[in-house]
C-alpha positions as CSV (number, residue, x, y, z in Angstrom):
1,M,-5.9,64.2,22.0
2,D,-3.8,64.2,25.0
3,Q,-5.6,62.6,28.0
4,T,-3.0,63.2,30.7
5,I,-4.6,63.6,34.1
6,S,-3.1,66.6,36.0
7,P,-3.9,68.2,39.3
8,N,-5.2,71.2,37.4
9,D,-8.1,69.2,36.0
10,A,-9.9,69.0,39.3
11,P,-12.4,71.8,40.2
12,A,-11.2,74.3,42.8
13,G,-11.4,73.0,46.3
14,E,-11.9,69.4,45.3
15,P,-9.2,66.7,45.6
16,D,-8.1,65.2,42.4
17,F,-8.6,61.4,42.9
18,L,-6.9,60.7,39.5
19,A,-3.6,62.3,40.5
20,G,-0.9,59.8,39.9
21,Y,-2.8,58.0,37.1
22,V,-2.3,58.2,33.3
23,S,-4.9,57.4,30.7
24,E,-4.4,54.4,28.4
25,E,-3.7,56.8,25.5
26,E,-0.9,58.5,27.4
27,Y,0.4,55.2,28.6
28,A,0.6,54.0,24.9
29,R,2.2,57.2,23.8
30,R,4.9,57.0,26.5
31,R,5.6,53.3,25.6
32,G,5.8,54.2,22.0
33,V,3.2,51.7,20.9
34,S,-0.3,51.9,19.5
35,L,-3.4,52.0,21.6
36,R,-4.4,48.7,20.1
37,T,-1.1,47.1,21.3
38,C,-1.9,48.2,24.9
39,Q,-5.5,46.8,24.5
40,R,-4.1,43.5,23.3
41,D,-1.6,43.3,26.1
42,R,-4.4,43.9,28.6
43,Q,-6.5,41.2,27.1
44,L,-3.6,38.7,27.2
45,R,-2.9,39.7,30.8
46,Q,0.5,41.0,29.9
47,S,0.0,44.6,31.1
48,P,0.5,46.4,34.3
49,P,-2.4,46.6,36.8
50,Y,-5.1,49.1,35.6
51,V,-8.4,50.6,36.7
52,Q,-11.5,51.1,34.6
53,F,-14.0,54.0,35.0
54,G,-16.8,53.3,32.6
55,R,-15.1,52.6,29.3
56,R,-11.9,54.5,30.2
57,I,-8.7,52.7,31.3
58,Y,-6.2,54.3,33.6
59,Y,-2.8,53.1,34.9
60,R,-1.3,54.1,38.2
61,V,2.1,55.5,37.5
62,E,3.7,53.8,40.5
63,A,2.1,50.4,39.5
64,V,3.6,50.7,36.0
65,R,7.0,51.3,37.5
66,E,6.7,48.3,39.8
67,W,5.5,46.2,36.9
68,L,8.5,47.3,34.9
69,V,10.9,46.4,37.7
70,K,9.2,43.0,38.2
71,N,9.5,42.2,34.5
72,E,13.1,43.4,34.2
73,R,15.5,40.8,32.6
74,D,19.2,40.4,33.2
75,A,21.3,40.6,30.1
76,D,21.8,37.1,28.7
77,R,25.6,36.7,28.3
78,T,25.5,33.2,26.8
79,P,25.5,33.1,23.0
80,A,22.4,31.6,21.4
81,A,22.7,28.2,19.9
82,P,23.0,28.2,16.1
83,R,19.8,27.4,14.3
84,A,19.6,24.0,12.6
85,R,19.6,24.3,8.8
86,R,16.8,22.6,7.0
87,G,17.5,20.6,4.0
88,R,15.7,21.4,0.8
């Protein structure tokens, strides 16, 4: 069930107002995670901006790219502190 929105989905002569958007299913597939993971991230407000049409969720491709850049991390070059051992 591929829900990718493409310019060919619009009727002839009508502009495709969903051009540049991907469905939540396609977003999850491209991330390599389950749909439920994307839903949980959205509920926890840890997802890119999205729009909702009825019950369907769409992500603007450019907003996802901006979100990825904003959440990019530098490589941590300092070694992690060793974990304290617990006595039994």
